[in-house]
C-alpha positions in Angstrom: 53.4 43.3 82.6 56.1 44.0 80.0 57.5 47.3 79.1 55.1 47.5 76.1 52.1 47.2 78.5 51.3 43.6 77.5 50.9 40.7 79.9 53.1 37.7 79.1 53.6 34.3 80.5 57.2 34.6 81.8 57.4 30.8 82.4 56.8 30.2 78.7 59.3 32.9 77.8 62.0 31.2 80.0 61.3 27.8 78.4 61.7 29.3 75.0 64.9 31.1 76.0 66.2 27.8 77.5 65.6 26.1 74.2 67.4 28.9 72.3 70.4 28.6 74.6 70.6 24.9 74.2 70.9 25.2 70.4 68.5 26.8 68.1 68.6 27.6 64.4 69.4 31.2 65.2 72.5 30.2 67.3 73.5 27.7 64.7 73.3 30.3 62.0 76.0 32.3 63.8 73.7 35.1 64.9 74.2 36.5 68.4 71.5 35.5 70.9 69.1 38.3 71.6 69.2 39.6 68.0 65.6 38.8 67.4 63.3 40.0 64.6 62.0 42.9 66.7 65.3 44.7 66.8 66.0 47.2 69.5 63.2 47.8 72.1 61.0 50.7 72.8 62.1 54.1 71.7 62.7 56.5 74.6 63.7 60.1 74.1 66.9 61.3 75.7 67.8 64.7 77.1 71.6 65.4 77.0 72.6 68.0 79.6 76.1 69.1 79.0 78.1 72.3 78.4 79.1 70.6 75.1 75.5 69.8 74.0 74.6 71.5 70.7 72.1 74.2 71.6 68.7 73.9 70.0 69.6 70.7 68.2 67.3 67.7 67.8 69.4 64.6 67.1 67.6 61.8 65.3 70.4 59.3 65.8 69.3 56.1 67.5 71.1 55.5 70.8 70.9 52.7 73.4 72.2 52.1 76.9 75.6 51.2 75.6 76.0 54.5 73.7 77.9 56.0 76.6 80.4 53.1 76.4 80.8 53.8 72.7 81.4 57.4 73.5 84.1 56.7 76.1 85.7 54.2 73.8 85.9 56.7 71.0 87.0 59.7 73.1 89.8 57.8 74.8 90.8 55.7 71.8 90.2 52.4 73.6 89.6 49.1 72.0 85.9 48.3 71.3 84.2 45.9 73.6 83.4 42.6 71.9 79.7 42.6 72.8 79.2 46.0 71.4 81.0 45.1 68.2 78.9 41.9 67.8 75.7 43.8 68.4 76.6 46.5 65.8 77.4 43.7 63.3 74.1 42.0 64.0 72.2 45.2 63.5 73.9 46.0 60.2 73.5 42.3 59.0 69.7 42.7 59.6 69.5 45.9 57.6 69.5 48.4 60.6 71.9 51.1 61.4 74.5 50.8 64.2 73.6 52.7 67.4 75.2 56.1 67.9 78.0 57.1 70.3 76.7 60.5 71.3 79.3 62.5 69.3 76.6 63.7 66.9 74.8 65.5 69.8 77.9 67.1 71.2 80.2 69.9 70.0 83.6 70.0 71.6 84.8 73.0 69.6 83.2 75.4 72.0 
């Protein structure tokens, strides 16, 4: 079963992925692999537990599993990782917003 509750033929999926890696129109067009039409996956709510979390605040910014890396990169003024930069560019190129870096949900002035 997939994360969406559907059954899929994983062998077929692997064959298609193999074709894509060998050279597909998407790769030839310069788009990063994995930037499919579906965009980011399932939306899962997050609970931020921190003394710096804004109290009583509901943040509607979209985050993903690399948001913590974006946060560390921003806080410590580090160079951005190439994969994260490429993903952000792909999202913007397809009309979506970049993923957040958690700073909208935190308040460091406390």
